[in-house]
C-alpha positions as CSV (number, residue, x, y, z in Angstrom):
1,M,59.7,-53.7,11.5
2,Y,59.7,-56.4,14.1
3,V,59.3,-56.3,17.9
4,V,61.6,-58.8,19.7
5,V,60.6,-60.3,23.1
6,T,63.3,-62.2,24.8
7,G,62.1,-64.8,27.3
8,A,59.0,-65.0,25.2
9,A,57.9,-68.5,26.3
10,G,58.3,-67.5,30.0
11,F,55.9,-65.9,32.4
12,I,56.2,-62.2,31.8
13,G,57.5,-62.5,28.3
14,S,54.5,-64.5,27.0
15,N,52.1,-62.0,28.6
16,I,53.9,-59.2,26.8
17,V,53.5,-61.1,23.5
18,R,49.8,-61.4,24.2
19,G,49.5,-57.8,25.1
20,L,51.2,-56.9,21.7
21,N,48.9,-59.3,19.9
22,A,45.8,-57.6,21.6
23,R,46.9,-54.3,20.0
24,G,47.1,-56.0,16.7
25,E,50.8,-56.4,16.5
26,T,52.0,-59.7,15.2
27,D,55.3,-58.9,13.8
28,V,56.9,-60.4,16.9
29,I,60.0,-62.4,17.1
30,A,60.0,-64.6,20.0
31,V,63.4,-65.3,21.6
32,D,63.9,-68.0,24.3
33,N,65.7,-71.1,25.4
34,L,63.3,-74.1,25.1
35,T,65.6,-76.7,26.7
36,R,62.5,-77.0,29.0
37,G,60.1,-77.8,26.2
38,D,57.0,-77.5,28.3
39,K,57.3,-73.7,28.1
40,F,56.1,-73.8,24.5
41,R,52.5,-73.9,25.8
42,N,52.7,-70.2,26.8
43,L,53.2,-69.4,23.1
44,V,50.5,-71.7,21.7
45,D,47.8,-69.0,21.6
46,C,50.2,-66.2,20.6
47,R,50.7,-64.9,17.1
48,I,54.4,-64.5,16.3
49,A,56.5,-64.0,13.1
50,D,59.4,-66.2,14.0
51,Y,61.0,-68.1,17.0
52,I,64.8,-67.9,17.6
53,D,66.8,-69.6,20.2
54,K,68.4,-67.1,22.6
55,D,72.0,-68.2,21.8
56,E,71.4,-68.1,18.0
57,F,69.8,-64.7,18.3
58,L,72.9,-63.0,19.5
59,G,74.8,-64.6,16.6
60,R,72.3,-63.3,14.1
61,L,72.5,-59.8,15.6
62,A,76.3,-59.9,15.3
63,D,76.1,-61.2,11.7
64,G,73.8,-58.3,10.8
65,D,70.9,-60.7,9.7
66,L,68.3,-58.4,11.3
67,D,69.9,-55.0,10.7
68,D,67.2,-52.3,10.2
69,D,64.4,-54.9,11.0
70,I,63.9,-54.3,14.7
71,A,62.1,-51.4,16.3
72,A,62.3,-52.4,19.8
73,I,63.4,-55.3,22.2
74,F,61.4,-56.2,25.4
75,H,64.3,-58.1,27.3
76,E,62.5,-60.4,29.8
77,G,64.8,-63.4,29.5
78,A,66.8,-64.3,32.6
79,C,67.6,-67.0,35.1
80,S,65.2,-65.9,37.7
81,D,66.0,-68.7,40.3
82,T,66.8,-66.7,43.5
83,T,68.4,-69.8,45.0
84,A,70.7,-70.6,42.0
85,A,74.0,-71.6,43.1
86,D,75.9,-71.4,39.8
87,G,77.0,-67.8,39.9
88,R,78.9,-68.1,36.5
89,Y,75.8,-69.3,34.7
90,V,73.6,-66.5,36.3
91,M,76.1,-63.8,35.5
92,R,76.6,-65.0,31.8
93,N,72.8,-65.4,31.4
94,N,71.6,-62.3,33.2
95,Y,74.4,-59.8,32.9
96,R,76.6,-60.4,29.9
97,Y,73.8,-61.3,27.7
98,S,71.9,-58.1,28.6
99,V,75.0,-56.1,28.1
100,A,75.5,-57.5,24.6
101,L,71.8,-56.7,23.7
102,L,71.9,-53.2,25.1
103,E,75.1,-52.4,23.2
104,H,73.5,-53.7,20.0
105,C,70.4,-51.6,20.6
106,Q,72.4,-48.5,21.2
107,N,74.6,-49.0,18.1
108,N,71.4,-49.4,15.9
109,D,69.0,-47.0,17.5
110,I,66.6,-49.8,18.8
111,R,64.4,-49.1,21.8
112,F,65.4,-51.4,24.7
113,L,62.9,-52.2,27.6
114,Y,64.1,-54.8,30.0
115,A,63.3,-56.5,33.3
116,S,65.2,-55.7,36.4
117,S,64.0,-57.0,39.8
118,A,63.2,-55.8,43.4
119,A,65.6,-58.5,44.3
120,V,68.3,-55.8,44.0
121,Y,67.1,-54.3,47.3
122,G,67.6,-57.5,49.2
123,A,68.1,-56.7,52.8
124,G,67.6,-53.0,52.3
125,N,64.5,-51.1,53.6
126,V,64.5,-48.2,51.2
127,F,63.0,-49.1,47.9
128,R,64.1,-46.2,45.6
129,E,65.8,-46.5,42.3
130,D,69.3,-45.5,43.4
131,G,72.2,-47.8,43.4
132,A,73.0,-46.7,47.0
133,H,70.0,-48.7,48.2
134,D,70.9,-51.9,46.5
135,A,71.7,-54.7,48.9
136,P,71.2,-58.0,47.0
137,L,71.0,-61.2,49.1
138,N,71.9,-63.6,46.2
139,V,73.7,-63.8,42.8
140,Y,70.4,-63.3,40.9
141,G,69.8,-59.9,42.7
142,Y,73.4,-59.1,42.2
143,S,73.2,-59.8,38.4
144,K,70.2,-57.4,38.1
145,S,71.9,-54.7,40.2
146,L,75.1,-54.9,38.2
147,F,73.3,-54.5,34.8
148,D,71.3,-51.6,36.3
149,A,74.6,-49.9,37.2
150,Y,75.8,-50.5,33.6
151,V,72.6,-48.9,32.3
152,R,73.0,-45.8,34.5
153,R,76.3,-45.2,33.0
154,A,74.8,-45.6,29.4
155,L,71.8,-43.4,29.9
156,P,73.4,-40.0,29.4
157,D,74.7,-40.8,26.0
158,R,71.8,-43.1,24.9
159,T,70.8,-43.1,21.2
160,A,67.5,-44.7,21.8
161,Q,65.1,-45.5,24.6
162,I,66.4,-47.5,27.6
163,A,63.8,-48.3,30.1
164,G,64.3,-50.9,32.9
165,F,61.6,-52.0,35.3
166,R,62.3,-53.4,38.8
167,Y,59.5,-56.0,39.1
168,F,58.3,-56.7,42.6
169,N,56.3,-59.9,43.3
170,V,54.6,-60.5,40.0
171,Y,51.8,-63.1,39.9
172,G,49.3,-64.0,37.2
173,P,48.6,-66.4,34.2
174,R,51.3,-68.2,32.4
175,E,53.6,-69.0,35.3
176,R,53.0,-72.7,35.7
177,H,56.3,-73.7,34.1
178,K,58.2,-71.9,36.9
179,G,57.5,-74.6,39.4
180,R,58.8,-73.7,42.8
181,M,59.7,-70.2,41.6
182,A,56.0,-69.5,40.6
183,S,54.2,-66.9,42.8
184,V,52.9,-67.6,46.2
185,V,49.4,-67.1,44.8
186,C,49.9,-70.1,42.4
187,H,51.2,-72.1,45.2
188,F,48.5,-71.2,47.7
189,F,45.9,-72.0,45.1
190,D,47.3,-75.4,44.4
191,E,47.8,-76.4,48.0
192,Y,44.3,-75.1,49.0
193,R,42.6,-77.0,46.1
194,R,44.6,-80.2,46.9
195,D,44.7,-80.2,50.7
196,G,42.1,-77.7,51.9
197,R,44.8,-75.7,53.6
198,V,47.6,-73.2,52.9
199,S,51.1,-73.2,54.6
200,L,52.9,-69.9,55.3
201,F,56.2,-69.2,56.9
202,A,56.3,-68.6,60.6
203,G,57.4,-65.3,61.9
204,S,60.8,-63.9,60.8
205,G,62.8,-60.6,60.8
206,G,60.5,-59.2,63.6
207,Y,57.4,-60.1,61.7
208,A,54.7,-62.4,63.3
209,N,53.5,-65.5,61.6
210,G,52.4,-64.7,57.9
211,E,52.8,-61.0,58.5
212,Q,55.9,-60.6,56.3
213,R,55.0,-58.2,53.6
214,R,55.7,-57.9,50.0
215,D,54.5,-55.8,47.2
216,F,52.4,-58.1,45.0
217,V,51.7,-56.9,41.4
218,H,49.5,-58.6,38.8
219,V,51.2,-59.4,35.5
220,D,48.5,-57.5,33.7
221,D,49.8,-54.2,35.3
222,V,53.3,-55.2,34.4
223,V,52.4,-55.6,30.7
224,A,50.4,-52.3,30.7
225,V,53.4,-50.4,32.1
226,N,55.7,-52.0,29.5
227,L,53.5,-51.2,26.6
228,D,52.8,-47.7,27.8
229,F,56.5,-47.0,27.8
230,Y,56.7,-48.6,24.5
231,D,54.3,-46.0,23.2
232,H,56.4,-43.2,24.8
233,A,59.9,-43.6,23.4
234,E,60.9,-40.3,25.1
235,R,60.8,-42.0,28.5
236,S,64.1,-43.6,29.7
237,G,65.4,-44.6,33.1
238,I,65.1,-47.3,35.7
239,F,61.6,-47.6,37.4
240,N,60.0,-49.6,40.2
241,L,57.2,-51.6,39.0
242,G,55.1,-52.6,41.9
243,T,51.6,-51.4,43.4
244,G,53.2,-49.1,46.2
245,D,51.4,-51.0,48.8
246,A,52.8,-54.0,50.7
247,A,50.3,-56.7,51.5
248,T,51.0,-59.5,54.0
249,F,51.2,-63.1,53.1
250,N,48.3,-63.7,55.4
251,A,46.2,-61.3,53.3
252,V,47.3,-63.0,50.1
253,A,46.4,-66.4,51.5
254,Q,43.1,-65.3,52.7
255,A,42.3,-63.7,49.3
256,T,43.2,-66.9,47.5
257,I,41.1,-69.1,49.8
258,N,38.1,-66.8,49.6
259,A,38.4,-66.6,45.8
260,C,38.2,-70.4,45.8
261,R,35.4,-70.4,48.3
262,R,33.4,-67.9,46.2
263,F,33.7,-70.1,43.2
264,D,32.4,-73.0,45.3
265,G,29.5,-71.0,46.6
266,Q,30.8,-70.7,50.0
267,P,30.9,-67.5,52.2
268,R,34.1,-65.5,52.9
269,R,36.0,-66.2,56.0
270,T,38.1,-64.0,58.2
271,L,41.7,-64.5,58.7
272,A,41.1,-65.4,62.4
273,E,38.7,-68.1,61.4
274,L,41.1,-69.6,58.8
275,V,43.9,-69.7,61.3
276,E,41.7,-71.1,64.1
277,D,40.5,-74.1,62.1
278,G,44.0,-74.8,60.5
279,T,43.1,-73.8,57.0
280,I,46.0,-71.4,57.2
281,A,49.0,-72.9,59.0
282,Y,52.6,-71.9,59.6
283,V,55.8,-73.8,59.0
284,P,59.4,-72.9,59.9
285,M,61.5,-70.9,57.4
286,P,63.6,-73.3,55.3
287,E,67.3,-73.4,56.0
288,V,68.1,-72.4,52.4
289,L,66.2,-69.1,52.9
290,R,67.5,-68.0,56.3
291,G,69.4,-64.9,56.0
292,K,68.4,-64.6,52.3
293,Y,64.8,-63.7,52.6
294,Q,63.1,-60.4,52.0
295,N,60.7,-59.8,54.8
296,F,59.4,-56.6,53.6
297,T,59.2,-54.9,50.1
298,Q,57.2,-51.9,48.9
299,A,57.9,-50.1,45.7
300,D,58.4,-46.4,45.9
301,M,56.3,-45.5,42.8
302,T,57.3,-41.9,42.7
303,R,59.7,-42.1,39.7
304,L,57.2,-44.2,37.6
305,R,54.2,-41.9,38.2
306,E,56.4,-38.7,37.5
307,A,57.4,-40.3,34.1
308,G,53.7,-40.2,33.2
309,Y,52.3,-43.6,34.0
310,A,49.0,-42.7,35.8
311,A,46.8,-45.9,35.6
312,P,45.9,-47.4,39.0
313,M,47.4,-50.8,39.9
314,L,45.2,-53.8,40.9
315,G,45.2,-54.5,44.6
316,V,45.6,-57.9,46.2
317,D,41.8,-58.7,46.5
318,D,41.0,-57.9,42.9
319,G,44.2,-59.1,41.5
320,V,44.2,-62.5,43.3
321,T,40.6,-63.0,42.4
322,R,41.2,-62.3,38.8
323,Y,44.1,-64.8,38.8
324,V,42.3,-67.5,40.8
325,E,39.4,-67.3,38.3
326,S,41.9,-67.9,35.4
327,L,43.5,-70.8,37.3
328,I,40.1,-72.5,38.0
329,S,39.2,-71.9,34.2
330,A,42.4,-73.5,33.1
331,S,42.0,-76.5,35.3
332,A,38.4,-77.2,34.2
333,P,38.0,-80.6,32.5
334,D,37.0,-79.1,29.1
335,S,39.7,-76.5,29.0
């Protein structure tokens, strides 16, 4: 039996493939859209049984080519650009494609684990997995919220596991291809190594400079949760996946800089010191983000913990340090 990972060449998808490989599972079908060919690099060190284009995959399912061959689908593929203006594309790619996969899984007793997003909460300030708290600020968040609503209607009559994870701000290895949509940790690292400084947004939404707060979660924890649910087919529902602790952008920038400094044999510096000498600077919020920016997110982890996932999550200092070490290693001349 195969395990399918959609978005397999992407950030979270490729990390899930690697997580499966680490458990000795290589009967993996990678599904993605390689129109942007550079994403292939995320699969180079992965062991897979086959690669199928995302549009071809739906056709093959409809034709019955893979009947009785699939045990589970990790559906990580999506247009994740929160500033995407083509709503028709986003809805077709994120909503309709997901509905088609879920219906096939339910008709064929296939476990379905999928990526939702904390973008569904948008301007809200209550982060519980209840549609009443959804307030998306963009069509990406709306596409995820709409599919979660579809899932809620399907859950009572499900024939196989359906588990959705509302990812908060995920960071970690294999996100380079995302460009401007990569995590702030990746951008902070690049800027600091290039310019010796890091730029953060000035105050907004009642928060002081750099004090906007997000729930930053390392991709290793995201993979661990997905695989834990894969091991427990009795668990279904929609779950927040963050750390449960919001960190300021100042704290993330400081952790990134200090991780780089440690690698260079330099001592840690306080936030006040970094701001005073201009190593951390503040820039105005871009016009395109005004009114569409989440100034605060923090996952309510109650439902995930009650479902049985008990492992601790990496905090910002440990998680950012781990990621920075991998970024430095990847950029080494002999890597």
